[in-house]
Each structure stands twice: as structure tokens, then as C-alpha cells.
Residue frames relative to the residue before (quaternion, step in Angstrom):
aa qw qx qy qz dx dy dz
M 1.0000 0.0000 0.0000 0.0000 0.00 0.00 0.00
S 0.4083 -0.7084 0.5195 0.2481 3.57 -0.89 0.91
L 0.6445 -0.5052 0.4018 0.4099 3.55 -1.29 0.32
H 0.6052 0.5500 -0.3398 0.4644 3.59 1.06 -0.76
D 0.6711 0.4925 -0.2899 0.4723 3.60 0.90 -0.96
D 0.6346 0.5230 -0.3280 0.4649 3.57 0.99 -0.82
A 0.6463 0.5199 -0.3248 0.4544 3.59 0.93 -0.87
V 0.6386 0.5104 -0.3264 0.4745 3.59 0.95 -0.83
R 0.6531 0.5151 -0.3128 0.4585 3.60 0.91 -0.90
V 0.6565 0.5090 -0.3070 0.4645 3.58 0.90 -0.95
L 0.7051 0.4667 -0.2738 0.4582 3.58 0.84 -0.93
E 0.6278 0.5303 -0.3439 0.4544 3.60 1.05 -0.66
T 0.7407 0.3850 -0.2256 0.5021 3.60 1.08 -0.62
Y 0.4691 0.6740 -0.4461 0.3559 3.60 1.27 -0.10
D 0.2235 -0.7903 0.5630 0.0926 3.55 -0.83 1.05
G 0.7190 0.3738 -0.3055 0.5000 3.56 -0.39 1.24
Q 0.8294 0.2184 -0.1741 0.4838 3.52 -1.37 0.26
E 0.0166 -0.8761 0.4818 0.0064 3.58 0.98 0.94
E 0.6765 0.4875 -0.3145 0.4536 3.59 0.81 -0.92
L 0.6938 0.4793 -0.2826 0.4572 3.57 0.86 -0.94
H 0.6864 0.4469 -0.3238 0.4736 3.59 0.84 -0.77
G 0.5590 0.5638 -0.3870 0.4689 3.60 1.22 -0.30
V 0.6126 0.5328 -0.3331 0.4795 3.59 1.08 -0.74
Y 0.6507 0.5143 -0.3123 0.4632 3.59 0.94 -0.89
L 0.6817 0.4876 -0.2940 0.4595 3.59 0.86 -0.95
A 0.6400 0.5098 -0.3282 0.4720 3.61 0.99 -0.77
H 0.6176 0.5422 -0.3365 0.4597 3.57 1.01 -0.79
L 0.7050 0.4557 -0.2731 0.4698 3.60 0.81 -0.97
A 0.6240 0.5340 -0.3439 0.4552 3.60 1.06 -0.66
A 0.7234 0.4375 -0.2383 0.4781 3.59 1.02 -0.79
R 0.7995 0.2623 -0.0984 0.5313 3.58 1.15 -0.56
P 0.2898 -0.7707 0.5437 0.1624 3.60 -0.31 1.19
D 0.6970 0.4313 -0.2597 0.5106 3.60 1.23 -0.49
G 0.3622 0.8013 -0.4240 0.2168 3.60 1.28 0.20
M 0.6001 0.5527 -0.3614 0.4514 3.57 1.27 -0.02
W 0.7286 0.4962 -0.2084 0.4237 3.55 1.16 -0.58
K 0.6349 -0.5629 0.4002 0.3463 3.52 -1.17 0.74
S 0.6299 0.5654 -0.3269 0.4204 3.59 1.10 -0.64
C 0.5734 0.5732 -0.3861 0.4400 3.62 1.22 -0.28
E 0.2688 -0.8292 0.4736 0.1259 3.56 -0.13 1.33
A 0.5839 0.5705 -0.3789 0.4360 3.60 1.21 -0.31
G 0.6731 -0.4029 0.2826 0.5520 3.55 1.32 -0.31
H 0.0717 -0.8050 0.5880 0.0327 3.54 -1.18 0.42
V 0.5487 -0.6001 0.4812 0.3276 3.50 -1.29 0.55
T 0.0777 -0.7605 0.6437 0.0341 3.54 -1.07 0.87
A 0.2653 -0.7532 0.5813 0.1561 3.57 -1.27 0.31
S 0.0384 0.8025 -0.5936 0.0473 3.57 -0.89 0.89
A 0.1434 -0.7742 0.6098 0.0905 3.53 -1.34 0.27
L 0.3335 -0.6976 0.6027 0.1973 3.51 -1.04 0.88
V 0.2398 -0.7745 0.5716 0.1263 3.59 -0.56 1.16
I 0.0159 0.8140 -0.5779 0.0568 3.55 -0.67 1.13
D 0.2249 -0.6966 0.6643 0.1512 3.49 -1.39 0.46
P 0.1883 -0.8427 0.4896 0.1214 3.61 0.22 1.23
G 0.6030 0.5793 -0.3578 0.4156 3.59 1.10 -0.58
R 0.7594 0.3147 -0.1709 0.5433 3.57 1.15 -0.63
G 0.4353 -0.7406 0.4292 0.2789 3.59 1.30 0.14
R 0.5840 0.5829 -0.3700 0.4270 3.54 0.93 0.89
V 0.2977 -0.7357 0.5969 0.1177 3.51 -1.38 0.53
L 0.2778 -0.7390 0.5875 0.1777 3.57 -1.02 0.81
L 0.0373 -0.7954 0.6049 -0.0081 3.57 -0.71 1.10
T 0.3150 -0.7251 0.5839 0.1845 3.51 -1.27 0.56
L 0.3401 -0.6849 0.5999 0.2353 3.53 -1.07 0.76
H 0.3336 -0.7989 0.4722 0.1657 3.53 -0.12 1.40
K 0.5099 -0.6948 0.4285 0.2714 3.54 -0.79 1.11
K 0.7470 0.4045 -0.2324 0.4737 3.61 0.81 -0.93
L 0.7639 0.3979 -0.1999 0.4671 3.58 0.96 -0.86
G 0.3061 -0.7781 0.4975 0.2310 3.59 1.19 -0.46
M 0.5683 0.5702 -0.3777 0.4575 3.57 1.17 0.65
W 0.4614 -0.6311 0.5407 0.3105 3.56 -1.23 0.54
L 0.0711 0.8101 -0.5688 0.1233 3.56 -0.61 1.21
Q 0.5777 -0.5126 0.4842 0.4111 3.52 -1.38 0.06
M 0.5864 -0.5532 0.4414 0.3941 3.58 -1.25 0.25
G 0.3894 0.7359 -0.5039 0.2301 3.58 -1.04 0.62
G 0.1291 0.8056 -0.5733 0.0760 3.49 -1.31 0.12
H 0.8068 -0.3129 0.2300 0.4452 3.49 -1.30 -0.50
C 0.4897 -0.6218 0.5287 0.3065 3.50 -1.22 0.63
E 0.2227 -0.7668 0.5915 0.1123 3.55 -1.17 0.65
P 0.6582 -0.5451 0.3410 0.3917 3.60 -1.11 0.60
G 0.6788 0.5024 -0.2970 0.4457 3.63 1.07 -0.58
D 0.5194 0.6397 -0.4218 0.3783 3.61 1.24 -0.17
A 0.3538 -0.7609 0.5103 0.1885 3.57 -0.73 1.07
S 0.7993 0.0216 0.0282 0.5999 3.59 1.17 -0.57
L 0.6527 -0.4766 0.3977 0.4343 3.55 -1.29 0.16
A 0.6316 0.5300 -0.3296 0.4600 3.58 0.98 -0.83
A 0.6528 0.5054 -0.3131 0.4695 3.59 0.95 -0.85
A 0.6362 0.5190 -0.3293 0.4663 3.60 1.01 -0.76
A 0.6549 0.5066 -0.3098 0.4675 3.60 0.93 -0.88
L 0.6715 0.4892 -0.2955 0.4716 3.59 0.93 -0.88
R 0.6277 0.5267 -0.3334 0.4662 3.61 0.99 -0.79
E 0.6711 0.4973 -0.2961 0.4633 3.57 0.86 -0.98
A 0.6632 0.5057 -0.3093 0.4569 3.60 0.90 -0.90
T 0.6652 0.4964 -0.3007 0.4699 3.58 0.97 -0.84
E 0.6627 0.5071 -0.3062 0.4581 3.60 0.89 -0.93
E 0.7582 0.4215 -0.2221 0.4451 3.57 0.78 -1.02
S 0.7022 0.4345 -0.2728 0.4936 3.60 1.13 -0.53
G 0.3287 -0.7495 0.5001 0.2829 3.55 1.14 -0.66
I 0.5442 0.6240 -0.3888 0.4042 3.59 1.27 0.20
P 0.2492 -0.7517 0.5884 0.1630 3.59 -0.65 1.06
G 0.7784 0.3914 -0.2505 0.4221 3.55 -1.23 0.44
L 0.3407 0.7154 -0.5314 0.2997 3.60 1.15 0.42
T 0.0921 -0.7665 0.6311 0.0754 3.57 -1.17 0.60
L 0.4440 -0.6861 0.5023 0.2825 3.56 -1.06 0.70
L 0.5333 -0.5867 0.5081 0.3366 3.52 -1.15 0.71
P 0.4563 -0.6977 0.4683 0.2928 3.63 -0.71 0.98
G 0.6634 0.5274 -0.3780 0.3728 3.53 -1.25 0.49
G 0.5768 -0.6210 0.3724 0.3782 3.58 1.23 0.07
P 0.7810 -0.3215 0.2269 0.4850 3.55 -1.27 -0.30
V 0.3566 -0.7333 0.5386 0.2122 3.54 -1.18 0.62
Q 0.8080 0.0146 0.0123 0.5889 3.59 1.20 -0.38
L 0.2470 -0.6999 0.6430 0.1889 3.52 -1.37 0.39
D 0.0047 0.7926 -0.6097 0.0061 3.56 -1.08 0.69
R 0.1344 -0.7796 0.6105 0.0392 3.57 -0.66 1.18
H 0.1011 0.8073 -0.5733 0.0968 3.57 -0.68 1.07
A 0.5281 -0.6355 0.4772 0.2992 3.50 -1.15 0.79
I 0.0887 -0.7675 0.6331 0.0478 3.53 -1.19 0.70
P 0.6419 -0.5479 0.3615 0.3964 3.60 -1.17 0.42
A 0.6190 -0.5386 0.4280 0.3789 3.56 -1.24 0.57
P 0.5017 -0.0513 -0.8539 -0.1289 1.57 -2.35 0.81
C 0.6151 0.5155 -0.3660 0.4712 3.60 1.14 -0.36
H 0.3631 -0.7614 0.4988 0.1992 3.58 -1.21 0.31
W 0.8318 0.0949 0.0034 0.5470 3.60 0.96 -0.84
H 0.1947 -0.6766 0.6887 0.1733 3.47 -1.35 0.56
L 0.1585 -0.7441 0.6447 0.0751 3.54 -0.90 1.00
D 0.0656 -0.8663 0.4951 -0.0063 3.54 0.31 1.33
V 0.1853 -0.7337 0.6479 0.0872 3.52 -1.00 1.01
Q 0.1321 -0.8598 0.4932 -0.0054 3.54 -0.36 1.32
Y 0.1463 -0.7794 0.6091 0.0150 3.51 -0.87 1.16
T 0.3418 -0.6769 0.5918 0.2734 3.53 -1.39 -0.10
A 0.1544 -0.7733 0.6108 0.0721 3.55 -0.95 0.96
L 0.2917 -0.7576 0.5660 0.1436 3.54 -0.86 1.04
A 0.3377 -0.7387 0.5517 0.1896 3.56 -0.81 1.05
P 0.4646 -0.6627 0.4985 0.3108 3.60 -0.99 0.75
V 0.6442 -0.5029 0.3998 0.4150 3.57 -1.24 0.44
G 0.8250 0.2133 -0.1769 0.4924 3.56 -0.93 0.92
A 0.3019 0.7864 -0.4941 0.2151 3.60 1.24 0.25
V 0.1057 -0.7621 0.6370 0.0464 3.52 -1.08 0.87
E 0.3355 -0.7632 0.5254 0.1700 3.56 -0.71 1.13
A 0.1018 -0.7595 0.6382 0.0740 3.55 -1.31 0.41
I 0.4495 -0.7219 0.4626 0.2504 3.56 -0.65 1.12
S 0.2701 -0.7579 0.5755 0.1462 3.57 -1.09 0.79
E 0.6906 -0.4684 0.3569 0.4199 3.55 -1.33 0.06
E 0.6513 0.5474 -0.3106 0.4239 3.60 1.19 -0.50
S 0.7246 0.4380 -0.1973 0.4941 3.54 1.29 -0.28
L 0.3953 -0.6708 0.5698 0.2630 3.51 -1.24 0.53
D 0.7875 -0.0549 0.0836 0.6081 3.56 1.15 -0.70
L 0.1646 -0.7160 0.6631 0.1431 3.54 -1.36 0.32
R 0.0943 0.8075 -0.5773 0.0759 3.56 -0.95 0.80
W 0.3839 -0.6795 0.5785 0.2372 3.53 -1.15 0.75
F 0.0709 -0.7756 0.6269 0.0180 3.55 -1.01 0.93
A 0.4834 -0.6150 0.5316 0.3248 3.56 -1.09 0.73
Y 0.6639 -0.5164 0.3482 0.4140 3.58 -1.10 0.64
D 0.7373 0.4429 -0.2496 0.4449 3.59 0.83 -0.95
E 0.6079 0.5463 -0.3586 0.4511 3.62 1.26 0.01
V 0.5223 0.6951 -0.3965 0.2947 3.58 1.19 -0.54
A 0.6552 0.5349 -0.3263 0.4221 3.62 0.88 -0.87
A 0.6602 0.5198 -0.3107 0.4443 3.60 1.11 -0.57
V 0.7773 0.3520 -0.1828 0.4883 3.61 1.13 -0.50
A 0.7644 0.3603 -0.1734 0.5057 3.58 1.12 -0.63
D 0.5673 -0.5965 0.4414 0.3571 3.55 -1.27 0.32
G 0.7546 -0.4333 0.2756 0.4084 3.54 -1.36 0.18
S 0.6277 0.5428 -0.3597 0.4266 3.61 1.00 -0.67
V 0.6537 0.4901 -0.3143 0.4835 3.61 1.02 -0.75
V 0.6240 0.5334 -0.3332 0.4638 3.58 1.02 -0.80
R 0.6643 0.4854 -0.3024 0.4812 3.62 0.93 -0.87
L 0.6250 0.5346 -0.3371 0.4582 3.59 1.01 -0.78
L 0.6504 0.4917 -0.3149 0.4858 3.59 0.96 -0.79
E 0.6348 0.5251 -0.3358 0.4567 3.63 0.95 -0.79
H 0.6741 0.4784 -0.2920 0.4811 3.58 0.92 -0.91
T 0.6254 0.5344 -0.3304 0.4628 3.58 1.05 -0.75
R 0.6757 0.4850 -0.3024 0.4656 3.59 0.85 -0.90
A 0.6294 0.5149 -0.3369 0.4746 3.59 1.05 -0.70
A 0.6522 0.5014 -0.3154 0.4731 3.61 0.97 -0.80
L 0.6406 0.5089 -0.3254 0.4741 3.59 1.01 -0.74
S 0.6489 0.5211 -0.3135 0.4573 3.60 0.97 -0.85
A 0.6449 0.5320 -0.3141 0.4499 3.57 1.04 -0.79
R 0.6563 0.5206 -0.3014 0.4555 3.60 1.18 -0.54
V 0.6430 0.5393 -0.3259 0.4354 3.57 1.16 -0.56
P 0.3674 -0.7412 0.5107 0.2343 3.63 -0.62 1.06
G 0.7845 0.3285 -0.2598 0.4575 3.52 -1.25 0.63
């Protein structure tokens, strides 16, 4: 299965944000190159919010180009077998944490945001990555800084898309806890 096919499958089964995931599916239907950075009309990206649920904290990166605290993520690459694999690769590369695992159940949120020309849109498929106990981060070349923030600190440092991603992540975590 190609990465494009995997993205279509993931989006067809994604539950929520119907209008937005319809935009993503229409984009992929119209653009066979819609997964790649070279698609100037916009392209699908994959990201993951790295969390340590046992300590109630989130690892954010101070993005080098944007100067904003964001989740880990970026462009899909030809070697990515799936959107989930791309999100996990990006989270591992940017956090420096080995042994991350994605929260089961697929993406927790979609976020479409404008980017500077020549491209116009990132159609981000957002997952949650669980940090292993004792995880130690290591800054990458793509980041100015990495920092753990308590859940209640995120709204003060990050934009609304990251805050919503954390809200959706916490709801998904709560749904997994029995009782």
C-alpha cells in the first residue's frame, strides 16, 4: 500500500471533524502528489504530541523557522510506510527519545494551516506519542529548544492548535482508562 493510499484509508476511517477530513480526502483525490512537500497546492504532514501521562506533561519544540512552541512533526518522506510511521519518525527525530509509541486508535486531530509560499497549506494529521518511563529528550537541528510543560502550562506558551491537540489527547487518554 502506498503512503497516499494509507492516508486515504486513515482519513476515511477518522471519526470527527467531518468537514475538514472531507477537505483532506478531496485534496488527495485531486492530487496524486498531495503527500509531498513538492505539491504547491498543499500537502499532508504528520505530527505527534509527545506526552508523559504519568507526570502530566507535554514535550514541545521551539520550532527553528517559526519561533513557536509546537508538537513534533513535519513532512512525509518516501520511506514512510504509513502516516502513523511518519508521525512516529518525526517525533523520535525531533525529540531524541527512543522507544516512543503512538496512542492506539489513530490520529487524535486534524489541523489545516496556511504556510508561506511557494506552498499554501499543511494538512496535518496529528497523533499522540507516549514517552517511555525515564525518557530523556535531546534537541535536534530542527529545534531551537525542547521543553517539558505541565498540561496546564501549554495554553500560555503554544497556539490554539496545540492546545486543542492536548485537549483531544487527554480525552483519548481518559477514554482508555477503565472505570
